[in-house]
N, C-alpha and C positions, 0 to 999 in steps of 0.2 A: 381499151385504147393503149397504144404504145407497146403491145406484147412483143412484136418483132424487134423493136428498137431496144427494149429492156433486156431481152435475151442476148442480143449482140453486145451491148455495152457492158452488161454484167460479166460476160466471159472475157471481154477485152480488158476491163479495168481490174479484174481479179489478178491478172498476171503481173500488174504493176503495183498492186496494193502492198505486197510484202517486201518490196525492194528496199534494201537498206540505203541505197544511193541511186539517184536518178541521173543518168547521163543523157546527153543530147541524142545518142544512138537509140537507147531503149525508149525514150520519149517519142522519137521519130516513128518507130514501129507502132507504138500504141496509138499515136495520133493518126497514122495511116488507117488503122482499123476503125477508129472512131469516125474518120471521114467517110469510109465505106459504109459504116452503119447508118450514118445520117443520110447519105445519098440513097441507100436502099429504102430508107423510110420516106423517100420522096420529099425531102427537105430541099428547098430552092438552093441552087448552087451559090449565089451571092451570100446567103445566110451561112452555108457550110464553110465557105472561105473565111468569112469574118470571124466565125466561131473558132475555127482551128487556129487562126493567127493569134487571137486573144489568149487562148489556152497555152499555146506555145510560148508566147511572150512572158506569161506569168510563170510557167513551169520551169523555164531555164533561168529564171531570175533568183534573187536573194530569198524570195518568199518560200521556195522549196528547199534550197540548199542548206539553210540554217535550221530546218526542222529536224526533229528526232525521228519522225516517221514520214519521210518524203512521199511514199506511196499513198498514204492516206490524205496528205495535203493535196496531192495531184487530183484525187477523186473529188475532194472538196472544191477545188478550182473548177473542175468540169461541172459540178452541180451549180456553183455560183454563176458560171457563164451561161448555163442552160436557163437559169432564172432571168439573167439579163436579156437573153434573146427573146424570151416570152413576155418580159415586163417585170419591173422590180417587185411589184405587189399587186394585189387585187384592186381594181378600180371600180368602185360602186357607181350606180346610176346617180346622175346629178339631178335631183328632184327639187332643188332649192329654187322654186319659181312660184309666181302667183298662180294658185290653183285655177284650172287644172294644169298640171305639168304634162305636156304632150310628148309622147314617145312615138316616133314613126319607124316602122319596120320596112326595110327594102331588101331586095335580093332577086336571085334568078327563079325561074319557074321550077317548082318541085323541090326547093331547098328546105321547105318546112316552115314557112313564115306563119301561116295560120295556126299551126300547132304550137309554134313558139310564142305567139301572142297569148294563147290560152295558158301555157306554162308560166310565162312571165306574169300574167294576171294573178294566177294562183300564188306565185312567189311573193308578189307585192302585197296581196291581201293577207296571207298567213304570216309571213315573216316580218314585213314592214308595217303591217296594220294600216294599209291604205285602202281608201274607198275607190274602186277601179271601175272605169267604163271602157268598153271596147267597141270599135266600129270598123266595118269593112268598106274600104274604098276600091275593092277589086270588082269592077263592073264587067270584066272580060271573061273570067273563068266561070263556067257553069257551076252553080250551087256553092260558090265560094262564100256568099253571104250567109246562106243557110248553115254551112259547115261551122262558121264562126259562132253563129247563134246557138247551135247545139253544144259546142265546146264551152261557151260562156255559161250556159246552164250547168254544165258538168262541174266547172270550177267555182261556181257560185259567185259570178260577177255580173254586173249589168251590161246589157247589149243595146246599142243604139241602132234601130232599124234603118236600112237603106235599100235602094232598088237599082237595077241595072240601067234604068232610064236616066238616072241622075248623073251629074258630073262629079268626079272625085272631090274637087275643091268645094262644091256646094255641100256634099255629104259631110265632109270633115268640119266645115264652118258651122253647120247645123249641130253637129255633135259637140263642138266646143261650147256653143251657146247653151245647149242643154246641160252640159257638165257644170257650167258656171251657175246656172239656176239651181241645180240639184246638189251643189257643193261636193262634187267629186274631186278627189285629190289628184288622180292620174287618168289621162285618156290615152289609150294605146290604139294606134291607127294601123290597120292591116292594108297593105297596098298590093297591087297586082304584080305578079312576077314578070320580069322583063330582062332582055339581053342588053348588055352594055353597048352592043353595036347597033341596036335599034334606036335611031336618033329621035324618032317621034315619041316613043315611049319614055325615053330618057328626058326629053324636053317636058313631058307631062309631069313626071315626078319632081323635076327641078322646079317647075311652076308651083306644084303643090307644096313643096318645102318652103318656098319663098312666101306663100300665102299664109301658112299656118305657123311658121317659125317654131318648130319643135325644140325642146330642150335637149332631147336625145334622138339621134338618128342612128339606128342600129342596122348593120348589114348582116343578114342571115345567110349562111353559106354551109353547104354540105361538106363535112370534114373528109369524106371519102374521096373527094376530088383532089386531095393532096395539095401540092404547091400551086395548082391551078386556082384553088380557093383564094390564095393570097393575091395572085395576079388579077383575078376578077374583082376582088375587094379594092385593089388599087385603081382599077378602071372606074368603078363606081365612085370612089373617093375623089377622082378627078372632076366628077360632075356634081356630086353631093358632098357637103361637109359632114362626113361620117364622124360619129363620136365613139363608136365601138363596134365590136363584131360578136355575133352569136354563132358558135360552131355547133351544127346539128349532127345527129347520127354518129356521134363519137364512139358509141358502143359497138358499132360495126366497123370501125377504123382501127386496124391493128398496126398501122404504120406511124401515124402522128405527124406527118409532114406538114399538114395545114397549121397545126397548133404552133409548130416551131418556125413557121415562115411568115405568118400574117403580120405580127408586130414589126418585124424588121423591114418588110417590104412596104407596108402601108403606113407605118408610124402610128397606127390606131390599136388600142388595147383590145384583147379578147375579154369580154365581160361575163359571158355565160357559156356553158357547155350543155348541149342536149345529150343526155346519157341514156335515152330509152324512149319508147313510144308512149308511155303513160304520162298523164298530165302533171305528175309530180316529179318527172325525170328531167329536172333542170338544176344545174349546180353553178354557183358563182365560180369564176375561174381564178385560181390562186397559183401563180407561177411557181412559188417555192414548193408548194405541195405536189404539183405536177412533176417538177424536176426530181423531187424525192421519189415519186412513184416510178419515173423513167429509170432511175438507177437502182430500183428494187429495194428501196428503203422504206416503203410503205407510206401511208398517209393517215396517221392516227387522229389528227385534228378533224379531218373530214369524217372519219368513222365515228368520232364522238358526237359531232354535230348531227350526223344521220341518225344515230341512236336516240338522241334527244328529241328529234322531230318525229321519228317513225315508230318508236317503241311505245306501246301502251303502258304508261307508268302505273296506272291503276291496277292493271292485270299483273304487272311485275311485282308490285307491293303485296298484292293479294297472294301471289304464289310464294313470295318470301315468308310471309306470316304463316302460310299453310305448312311449309317445310319446317319452319321453326317449331311449330306445334307438334311435329312428328307425324303428320297425316300422310306424308309420302308424295310421290310424283306420279300422277296417273296419266292415262292416254289423252285426256282432254288437255292437260298441261303440255304434253309433248306436241299435240296438234297446234296449240297456240304458239309454241316456239318455232315450229316449221313455218307457220304463216308469217310470223314476224321476220324470219330470215328471208322469206320470199319477198316481203315488202321492201327489204333493204337491198334487193338486187340478186339474191341467191348466194350460194357458196362462193362462186368465182369472184363476185364483187367484194365480198368480205375479205377473202384471202388476198386480193389485190391491194387492199389498204393496210394489211398487217405487215409490220417490218419483218423481212426475211422470209415471208411466205409467198412472194411473187413468183419465184422460180418453181416452188412446189405446185402453185396454181397452174403454171404453164405446163408442167409435167402431167398434171391431172387432165388439163384441157386437151393435151395431145393424146392422152389415153382414155380416161374414163370419167371426166368431169360431167359430160352430158349424161352419162349413165347414172352418176350419183344424183344429179338433179332430178332425173326421171324416177329414181327409186324413192326420193322424198315425196314426189307427187303421188306415187302409188301408195305410200304409207298414209298420206293425208286422205286419199280416197277410201282406203280401207277403214281408217278411224271414223270418217264421216258416215260410213255405212253401218256402224255399230249403234246400238241403243245407248242412251246416257248412262244406264246402269252398267253396261258392258265396258264403257270407257272408264268409269270410276273403279270397276272391279273386274279387270281383264281375266282373272283366274276362273271366273264363272263360265267363260266361253268354252263350249264343248268342241270336239273334233269335227262334227258335222257342221257346226256353225262356222268354224274357221274356213271350211271349203266354200260356204256361201259368201263369205266376206272377201274372198280372193277377187281382184279386179279381172275383168273380161280377158285381157291379153294373157294373163297368167293361167286362167282357166283353159283357154284355147291350147296353150302349149302343153298343159297337163293332159288334156284330152287327146292331143295328137300323139304324145308319148305313149299313152295307154293303148291307143289303137295300133301303134307300131309293135308293141310288145304282146298284143293279143292275137291268138290264132283265129278267134271268131271274127266275123265281119262287123265293122263299126258302122253304125247308122248315123247319118247327119242329124 
């Protein structure tokens, strides 16, 4: 996310960082470039105007002129204003209610509500230690109920059954009663996707909200729709009292216009980012960390949190003791490292969070990042095809065995090359 915006802003702000003195003229040129970068990122025009005005107001004031490093202060102002646009700080879910705390998910069709319900359930179960129940009130989409049941089993939370013959209000009321009896902390309600221009469907969800009185009403929206995501969220907020937004598919959004527009247009905070297809790919939204990543400064705090959650500490300690005893680093250890890096989103995700590595990651993405990731997968496949003894003692592998261990695509290319170089006829 934000790759295009990060690239443009990094180049623009680099020109002003080393300036010994900032004048209104050179600030004007820089701000023009910043404005163009934001517009190209599909940030809503009112947001861009307000952002540029605030930066200009602060940059030409005493705040910069009295500084020994005006260029650096200017970059700091841009970072602080980016944070202000997206919200001052992370806003957590408000679950301070008589159990069960009801969370209702709303949004357009295909925005990823059902998957987000599963991701949020896992987040609350693992990180907040909550006992979670999920229920589907989507009686319109074929297999929606079955999909949620399957995902609930995958993330290890309880599922309350429902049928398409029932009314959404009856389904949720029954789920609330069940949650009270079984002492669940949180009930997450998945609703049907609907367009804000569909008055009947909007009336239905309005009535459902009034009947169940959720403590959190989250609007789930596809980040790749850009500033339209913010406009749609505003339309829903006019009908429903939204408490926050979940931005999905941010891993496929290189612009970031939705993240920079939602808060300003709706007045509602972004609470979570969907960063992938897997059920653990949900991150709390931290405006300060995101602003830092946009400006290519990395996000070390998120990286540390990710390491704590996804790295197998027992394996890491075992490896450390093994190396300390002088037993060396074998191919099984290397495979474990490859798998842990893959669990953390791969090389591109790690580089995006390291300070100063964002631009290098973009260069590799433009060139050979995909190739590097593919090579890691091939390495893992080769190691998996070895025997345990070969992994621990790779020096015992003979030349003929190495040929057997090559993955199929490599073997095909080798065979094709041999055929081209041979005068005899190659048989398939």
